[in-house]
BAVEX-502926 format. One record per residue: x, y, z of N, C-alpha, C, O in turn; residue in three letters. Coordinates in steps of 0.02 Angstrom, whole numbers, plus 32768, in hexadecimal, padded with zeros to 4 digits. Each point is the difference from the previous one (the first is absolute). Example, Ala and Ser with C-alpha at 12.3 -4.5 7.8 and 13.67 -1.06 7.14 Angstrom:
REM BAVEX-502926
82947EE481867FD3803B8000802D803C800080347FFF8021ALA/7FBA80367FBB802A803B80037FD980378025801980378008SER/
END
This chain:
REM BAVEX-502926
80417D3A80D0801F803F80137FD4802680317FC380057FF7UNK/805D8016803D7FDF802C80317FCE7FDC802C7FD980228021UNK/80267F9B7FE17FCE7FDE80288009800F804A7FD180168021UNK/806B7FDF7FF9800D80118046800F804A80097FED801E8031UNK/80367FFD7F9F8014804680037FC58030800580068036801BUNK/7FC07FB57FCC7FC5802A80037FEF801480477FE58036800CUNK/802B7F9E80247FF0800E80468027803C801B7FE88022802DUNK/80537FEA7FB8802C8034801C800E80377FCE8027802E800EUNK/7FBB7FCE7FB78010802E7FCA7FF780498015802D80297FF6UNK/7F9A7FE780267FF2804680118030801A80368014803A8000UNK/7FFD7F9A802F802E80158036804480107FE3802080318015UNK/7FF87FA77FBC8043800A7FE5800280387FCC8035801C7FF3UNK/7F927FF47FF07FFE80337FCC7FE5804380197FEB802A7FD8UNK/80157FE080697FE0803C801C802580407FEE7FE580368008UNK/805A7FC47FE08024803C7FEC7FE9801B7FBD801180387FEDUNK/7FC97FA07FED7FE780167FBF7FC4802E800A7FD17FEF8025UNK/8031804B7FBC7FC9803080057FCD7FF07FC98005801B7FC8UNK/7FCC7FBA80477FCE7FEC7FCE7FD280397FED7FE780047FC8UNK/800E802980677FD6803A7FF08021802B7FCA7FE080167FD1UNK/80617FF58037802580287FCE80027FDA7FBD7FFA801F7FCBUNK/800F7F9F803880037FD87FC37FBE80047FDA7FFF800C7FC4UNK/7FCA7FEB80607FBE80047FE17FF380467FE57FDF80087FCDUNK/803A802B80557FF780447FE88025800A7FBE7FE880247FD4UNK/80537FBE8025802580047FC17FD97FDD7FC87FFA801B7FC9UNK/7FEB7FAA80457FD67FDE7FCF7FC5802C7FED7FEE80057FC5UNK/7FF3801A806C7FC7802C7FF4801480397FD17FDA80107FD2UNK/805F800E803A801780377FD5800E7FE87FB97FF480257FD0UNK/80267F9F8029800B7FE47FBD7FBD7FF57FDC7FFB800D7FC4UNK/7FD47FDC80617FBE7FF37FE27FDD80407FEB7FD47FFE7FD4UNK/803D8039804A7FE1803F7FED801280147FB87FDE80297FE2UNK/80577FB880038014800F7FBB7FD97FD87FCC800A800A7FC4UNK/7FCA7FC980537FD97FD97FD17FD1802F7FD87FE98033801AUNK/800B7FBB7FA67FD5802A7FD67FB8800180187FDD80327FF8UNK/800E7F9780267FBC7FFC801C80067FF3804B80307FE18016UNK/7FA08036801280037FF5804880057FB580117FDD7FD77FE3UNK/804E8019804C800A7FBB80157FD37FF2803C800480228034UNK/7FD27FAD7FC57FD47FEB803880107FB9801680057FF2803CUNK/80047FE07F94800B7FBA801180497FEE7FF5801E80127FCDUNK/7FFF7FC9806380467FEC7FFE80077FB6800E7FE17FE6802FUNK/80467FF87FA880157FBB800D804880038019802B801A7FDEUNK/7FE17FCA805D80438000801E801B7FBA80027FE17FD3801CUNK/805980237FC580237FC0800480338002803880228033800AUNK/7FE57F95801B80307FFB80367FEF802D803A802980278018UNK/7F997FD47FFF7FE7802F8034801D7FF180457FFC802B802CUNK/80217F9A7FDF801B7FEF80427FCA800480367FCA7FE57FF7UNK/8047803C80407FD0800680377FD2803C7FF87FDE8013802FUNK/8022800B7F957FCD80327FF1800F804780157FD280298003UNK/806C7FE6800D800F8043801A7FF080377FCC7FDF80318011UNK/80397FC77FB37FF180327FCC7FB87FFA7FE97FE080327FF0UNK/80077F91800D7FBA7FF47FEE7FD1802A802B7FD480237FE6UNK/80367FDA805B7FD58024802E8008804B7FFA7FD080268003UNK/806E7FF07FF3800D80487FF87FDA801B7FC47FE280368003UNK/80207FA57FC57FDF80187FC47FB47FFA80067FDB802B7FE6UNK/800D7FA1803C7FB87FFA800C7FE7803A802A7FC9801A7FF4UNK/805F7FFC803C7FEC80398029800080427FD97FE080318014UNK/80437FCF7FB37FFE803B7FD47FC57FFD7FD07FF6802E7FD8UNK/7FE27F9C802C7FC37FFC7FD980047FD47FC37FCF7FFC7FDAUNK/80697FE2801A80057FD37FC77FDD7FBE800D7FFE7FE88039UNK/7FE67FFA7F937FE37FBE800480387FCD7FF4801A7FF97FC9UNK/7FF97FE4806C803B7FD67FFE7FF07FB67FF87FD47FE58022UNK/804F7FFB7FB080017FB77FF980497FEB8006802A80187FDAUNK/7FE67FBD805680457FF18010800F7FB67FFA7FD77FD58012UNK/8064801C7FD480147FBB7FF280447FF28021802C802A7FFFUNK/7FDA7F9A801D80407FEB801B80057FB47FFB7FCD7FDD7FFBUNK/8070800A8006800C7FB87FFA7FFB7FDC80437FF97FC38002UNK/800B8062803580027FE280427FBD800280237FE38035800AUNK/80037F9080097FC27FFC80278006802780417FD280248013UNK/80677FD4800F8008802080418002804C7FFB7FE38022802AUNK/803E7FF77FA3800180497FF57FB980197FF37FEC8033801CUNK/7FEF7FA97FBB7FBC80157FEF7FD27FFF803D7FD5802B8009UNK/80347FA380227FD77FFB803D800C803D802C7FD0801D801BUNK/806F7FF57FEE8010803B80297FE4803F7FE07FE4802B8022UNK/80247FDC7F9C7FE7803B7FDD7FB4800680087FE68036800CUNK/7FF87F927FED7FB7800180067FEB801380477FD080258009UNK/80537FC180297FF080118045800B804A800D7FD980208023UNK/805D7FFC7FC2800E804780097FCB802B7FDE7FEB8034801AUNK/7FFF7FB77FAB7FCD80257FDC7FBE800080277FDE80338005UNK/80107F9380167FC27FFB80278003802C803E7FD080228011UNK/806A7FDC801080098029803D7FFA804A7FF07FE680278028UNK/80327FED7F9C7FFE80467FEC7FBD80147FE17FF6803A7FEFUNK/7FDC7F96800B7FBE800E7FE4800180087FB47FD3801F7FE3UNK/80627FC57FFD800680057FB77FE97FBF7FE180287FD97FE5UNK/7F97801B801F7FE57FC07FED7FF57FF77FB57FEB7FCB7FEAUNK/802280697FEF7FF67FFA7FB8803F7FE77FDC7FFC7FF17FC4UNK/803C8009805E803D7FE77FE07FF77FB67FF17FE97FD9802AUNK/802980137F9A7FFE7FB97FEC80477FE47FFF802D801E7FE3UNK/7FDC7FA8803C80417FDF80027FFC7FBE7FDA7FD07FDB8007UNK/806380187FD080047FC17FDB80457FE28006803280248002UNK/7FD17F9B800280417FDE7FFB80107FF67FB77FD67FE97FD9UNK/80678028801480137FF87FBA804880107FF3802180218028UNK/7FF77FC77F9F8044800B7FE87FFF803C7FD07FDD7FFE7FCEUNK/8048803580417FFF803D7FD880187FF67FB87FF3802A7FD5UNK/80317F9F801F80177FF27FBC7FD27FD07FDB800E7FEB7FC8UNK/7FBA800380597FD07FD27FE17FBD800980227FE87FD38023UNK/7FF980687FD27FC3801080247FCE80207FD08011802C7FDAUNK/7FB27FBD80297FCA801D7FD97FC28005802B7FEF7FD08024UNK/7FEF80697FDA7FC6800A802A7FC1800D7FD77FC98001801BUNK/803F800A7FA57FC6800C7FD57FE18045800A7FC6800A7FEEUNK/80608024802D7FEA804580098037802F7FE9803A7FEB7FF7UNK/7FB580547FFF803280327FEF7FFC803A80317FCA8011801AUNK/8070800D7FF2800780328034801F80407FE3801D7FFF7FCAUNK/7FDB8037805B801D80407FEB804C80008008802380247FDDUNK/7FF67FB3805280487FFD800B80117FBC801D7FD87FDF8021UNK/8066800C7FD0801E7FC4801E804080178021802980237FE1UNK/7FE17FCA805E803D8014802380227FC4801F7FE07FCC800DUNK/8060803B7FFE80287FCC8023803780258024802A80217FE1UNK/7FD77FDA8061802D8029802980327FD680277FFF7FC37FFFUNK/802E80618022802F7FE28030802D7FCC7FE0800A7FCA801CUNK/801280467FAA802F7FD57FDA7FE77FB87FF880297FD27FFBUNK/7F96802480027FE57FBD7FF680167FE37FBE80087FC37FFAUNK/800180687FD380177FE87FBF80447FDC8005800F7FD57FD8UNK/8019803E805A80417FDF80097FFA7FB8801880327FDC8001UNK/7F92800E80117FF77FBA80117FF37FD57FC27FFD7FC38005UNK/7FFA805C7FC27FF77FDA7FC280447FEC7FE6802D802A7FFBUNK/7FDC7F967FF380437FE57FF6802380147FBF803D7FFB7FFCUNK/7F9E801B7FD2802080107FC07FD480307FD87FC880108014UNK/805380067FB47FDC80317FD77FC07FE37FE37FD080257FF5UNK/802F7F9A7FFE7FC37FE17FE77FC8800680337FC7800F7FEEUNK/80487FE680517FCD800680357FE9804980057FC5800C800BUNK/806A80247FEE7FEC804680027FD480117FC47FCE80248006UNK/80447FC27FC07FD7800A7FC57FB97FE4800A7FCF801F7FECUNK/802D7FA680337FBE7FE3800E7FD8802C80307FC480097FF7UNK/805E8012803C7FDF802F802E7FE5803D7FDA7FC88016800CUNK/806180047FC87FEB803B7FD97FC47FEF7FD47FD280287FF9UNK/802E7F9D7FE87FC87FEC7FD67FC07FF580297FCA80127FEAUNK/803D7FD180517FC67FF8802D7FE4804580137FC3800A8002UNK/806A8024800B7FEB804480127FDE80227FC57FCD80228008UNK/804F7FD47FBD7FE2801E7FC47FB97FE77FF67FD380287FF2UNK/80227F9780167FBD7FE47FF87FCF801C80337FC480067FF3UNK/8057800C80497FD5801880367FF4804B7FFE7FDB801B802AUNK/804380087FA67FFA80487FFC7FCA80157FCE7FF97FE37FCBUNK/7FE2805080487FD480217FD0802B80287FCE803880138011UNK/7FAF7FFA7FB38023802D7FD3800E804380227FD4801E801EUNK/806A7FF87FDD8014803E802280157FF780488014802F8021UNK/7FE77F937FF880147FF28045804B8000800A80257FF97FD0UNK/7FF1800F806F80468004801080197FC180237FDD7FE4802AUNK/805F80077FC380257FCB8024803A80218025802880237FE1UNK/7FDB7FD280608035801C802A80227FC780267FDF7FD88021UNK/806380257FDC80257FD1802A8046801A800C801D80237FD6UNK/7FFF7FCB8064804380168011802F7FC380037FE97FC78002UNK/805880477FFE80317FC97FFF80418018801F801680387FF5UNK/80097F9D80338044800C801780307FF77FC57FF67FD37FD7UNK/803C8056802580307FFD7FC9803D7FD68013800C7FF4803BUNK/801A7FF57F93803F7FDD800F802E8029802D80237FE4802AUNK/7FDD805E7FCC802A802B80297FEE7FFA804A802C7FFF802BUNK/7F947FFD7FE57FEB7FFA804580167FBE801F80187FFE8038UNK/7FDF7FCB7FA280147FBF801A804B7FFE800E80177FE18030UNK/800F803F7FA580497FFF80078019802E803780297FEC8029UNK/7FBD80517FD8801D8033802C7FDB800B8041801D80178031UNK/7FA27FD97FD27FD8800E803B7FEE7FC18026800D7FFA803CUNK/7FD57FD67FA17FE97FC38021803C7FD4801280097FED8039UNK/802080037F95803F7FDD800C7FFA7FC2802A7FCE7FDC7FFCUNK/80668017802C80017FC4802A7FF580118049801C7FE0802DUNK/7FBB80527FDF7FF3801780447FD67FCE80287FDA7FD97FE4UNK/802E802A805E7FD87FD9802E7FDD80308030801E80308019UNK/7FA17FC47FF27FD9802A802C7FE27FD680397FEC7FC77FF5UNK/8013805680467FE37FDF803B7FC8802C801A800A803B800EUNK/7FBA7FA77FF97FC6802480197FED7FE180447FF37FC48005UNK/800C8066802E7FED7FE980437FC38029801580078035801FUNK/7FBE7FB27FD17FC28023800D7FDB7FE0803A80187FCF801DUNK/7FAE804C7FF57FDC7FE7803B7FF17FB67FFC800C7FDB8030UNK/7FD9800F7F987FEA7FBB7FFA80257FD97FCA7FEF7FC77FF0UNK/804480587FF380247FE17FC8804A800D800680158039800EUNK/80137F937FE8804880087FF880127FE27FBD7FEE7FC77FF1UNK/8036805F7FE6800D7FE97FBC804880107FEB80198037800EUNK/80077F997FD28041800B7FE07FF47FFA7FB57FEA7FCC7FE8UNK/802780697FF37FF480057FB8804480067FDE802280328009UNK/7FF17F9C7FD1804180007FDE7FF780057FB57FDB7FD97FE2UNK/804680577FFF800080077FB8803A7FD67FE3803980068015UNK/7FB77FD07FBA80317FD57FE18001800E7FB57FD97FE17FDBUNK/8051804C800D800080107FB9801A7FC67FD580307FDD8013UNK/7FB0801A7FB580177FD17FCD7FFF80287FBE7FD97FF27FD3UNK/8054803E80297FFE80307FCA80107FE07FBC7FEB80197FCCUNK/803C7FB1803580107FDE7FC17FC17FE47FDF7FFC7FF97FC3UNK/7FD27FF780677FC17FE67FE67FC7803380057FC57FEE7FFBUNK/804E805280107FCF803680047FC97FF180337FC580047FF2UNK/80527FEA804A7FD17FE98033801780198044803C8004800EUNK/7F94800C801D800E801180457FD77FD3802D7FC27FFD7FFBUNK/80607FDE80307FDF7FD2802E7FFC80218045802F801F8018UNK/7F977FD980077FF6801980447FF27FC5802E7FCE7FDD7FF8UNK/805F801780377FF67FCB80317FE7801E80418021802B801EUNK/7FA47FBF7FF77FE1801C803B7FF67FCA80357FE57FCA7FF3UNK/8031804580497FF17FD7803B7FDB802C8031801B80348015UNK/7FA87FB87FFF7FDC802B802E7FDD7FD780357FED7FC67FF6UNK/800B805B80427FE27FE2803B7FC3802A80138006803C800BUNK/7FC17FA37FF97FC18024800C7FE47FEC80447FF77FC5800EUNK/7FFD806D801C7FE47FF280437FB97FE47FF97FD6801D7FDCUNK/801C7FAC80467FBE7FE280007FD98016803F801C8022802CUNK/7FA57FCA7FD97FD780158038801A7FE780437FF3801E8034UNK/80327FAA7FCB801C7FE4803E8044801E801080247FE8802CUNK/7FEF804D7FB0804080238008803C7FD87FE980398015800AUNK/7FBB7FB17FD880367FDC7FDF8007801A7FB87FD2801D7FE4UNK/80697FD87FFF800D80197FBD80017FC67FCE801D7FCB800CUNK/7FC180407FBC80027FCF7FC9803480177FCD7FFF803A7FE9UNK/802D7F998004803480117FCF7FE87FEE7FBA7FE57FCA7FF4UNK/802680647FDD7FEF7FF47FBA803B80167FD58025802E8012UNK/7FE47FB07FB7803580127FD17FE280047FBA7FD47FD97FEEUNK/804580577FEC7FE580097FBD8037801F7FD48026802B8016UNK/7FDD7FBF7FAC802D801E7FCF7FD7801C7FC77FD57FDF7FE4UNK/803A805F800B7FDE80227FCA803380137FCB803C8006800EUNK/7FAC80047FB6802C80117FC97FE4803B7FD97FC580017FEEUNK/8065803080067FEF80347FD180317FFC7FC580387FE88007UNK/7FB180317FC080277FF97FC3801180457FE57FD8802F8004UNK/80637FD77FE1801C80407FEC7FF680087FB5801B7FD97FD7UNK/7FBF805A80167FEF800B7FBA801A80447FEA7FFF80318025UNK/80187FD27F9E8017803E7FE37FC5802F7FF57FCB7FEB7FE7UNK/803D8054802B7FCC80327FF57FF080067FB67FC680057FECUNK/806E7FFA7FEB7FF780077FB87FD97FC57FE37FD680097FD4UNK/80397FBA80437FDE7FC57FE67FB6800180117FD67FEE7FD7UNK/8019802680667FBA800480147FDC80377FD97FC77FF77FEAUNK/805A8041800D7FE280377FDB7FEF7FEC7FB87FCD80157FE5UNK/805E7FC27FFD7FF37FE87FBC7FBF7FD87FFB7FDF80017FCCUNK/80107FDC806A7FC27FD97FFF7FC2802B7FFC7FCA7FE87FEDUNK/803C805780257FC8802E7FFE7FF980227FBC7FCE80227FF3UNK/80637FD67FE3800080217FBE7FDE7FD37FCC80207FE77FD2UNK/7F9F801080387FD87FD87FD27FC6802A7FE87FED80318021UNK/7FF57FBE7FA67FCA802A7FE57FC48009802E7FDD80337FFCUNK/80187F9E80317FC68005802C8008803680357FCF8015801FUNK/806F80027FEB800D80348032801880407FDE801B7FFE7FC8UNK/7FDB80398059801B80407FE980218024803A7FED7FF8803AUNK/8046802F7FB6801F8030802F801C7FDE803F7FF180168037UNK/80397FB67FC1801F7FE3803C80328030801F802580237FDDUNK/7FDD7FDD8065802E802D802480237FD980387FE57FCF801BUNK/805780487FF680247FE8803B8010803C802B801F80307FE9UNK/7FCB7FCE805680118035802F802E7FE480377FFE7FC58011UNK/802C8067800980217FEF803F7FC97FFD80357FD9802F8008UNK/80257F9A801C7FC77FF4802D7FF5803A8030802F801B801DUNK/7F917FF77FEB7FED8035802D800080457FE07FEE8031801FUNK/80277FD17FA1800580407FDD7FDF7FFB7FBB7FE77FCB7FEDUNK/801B806D7FEF7FEC80017FBA803C80117FD47FFA80197FC9UNK/80427FD88052803E800A7FDB80127FBF7FDD7FF47FCA8019UNK/802B803D7FAD80137FC57FD9802D7FD28029802E80178021UNK/7FC37FA87FDC80277FCF802580237FD07FD17FF07FFC7FC4UNK/80407FDF805780257FD07FD880297FD3802C7FF27FF9803CUNK/80407FE87FA780277FCD80248028801E803A80167FDB802CUNK/7FF380677FD48025801F80377FD5800B803E801A800E8035UNK/7FA47FEB7FC47FD28008803980007FC0802A800F7FCA7FE7UNK/7FDF803C80597FF87FC5802A7FC07FDB7FF07FFE7FC27FFDUNK/7FCD80647FF87FBF7FE47FF07FE1802A7FC98005803E8000UNK/7FDB7FA17FD07FE080257FCA7FB67FF17FFF7FE97FCB8015UNK/7FF180647FD07FB87FFA7FF87FF080007FB6801180307FDDUNK/7FCE7F9B800C7FEA7FFD7FBA7FB780167FFD7FD77FEE802AUNK/8019803A7FA37FBC80177FF37FF37FFA7FB6802880197FD8UNK/7FA07FC880157FF07FF97FB97FB480007FF87FDC7FE9802DUNK/800D802F7F9A7FB880067FF37FEB7FCE7FCA80237FF77FCEUNK/7FA57FE8803D7FE57FD47FCE7FE0802A7FC87FDB802F800EUNK/80347FBF7FB57FE580267FC77FB47FFF80017FE17FCC800DUNK/8001806D7FE57FB8800580017FDE7FE47FC37FC380017FFBUNK/
END
């Protein structure tokens, strides 16, 4: 996943305000009972939120499944002079680092790439093991409502300076799945274009089912917010933010 797409990810995602996203995460972390200094981030991608949070003074450790994404993230961190960020390749549903952090975060609907509730439960357990007592777990998720009413079967065409991309959404709602078929052409140094094709899959999970996974004795005070706010969220929201504290 994302092997070729990593080359064009930032160009195609430039409409996302990562600064605002990181600021929302920052505001959520302010509610922690103890000051948050160290953060483990799952699904860091090319490091956009990682770098934003590092610039706010957090000690960042970031994990992703894609070598190419991690290479780009590391290059961006070096260019920005953020040499203390640690990057690791790993599966968020099966990852152990032998350390504990003040917070674990997962952003940009990365949880929707996990194929079933068991994989999400495994991710939650990995996060629990990586949290200090009193630490916070934060992750967001696209809701079934968003896949049905917003994402749908739309097709997008991107015609940028060095990239041309056709992005087709292929819903498979009977199997709680959304397929993304991408064909993109990347300008090379000789001004010729290299064609790449990639198919990605996101999975549609019930907000209520995921919330139930957080209702275990090891956690206290699980919350669901409408993303970007501190208002209660649920299945009617497009995106929800989960926040839960590890019992001290």
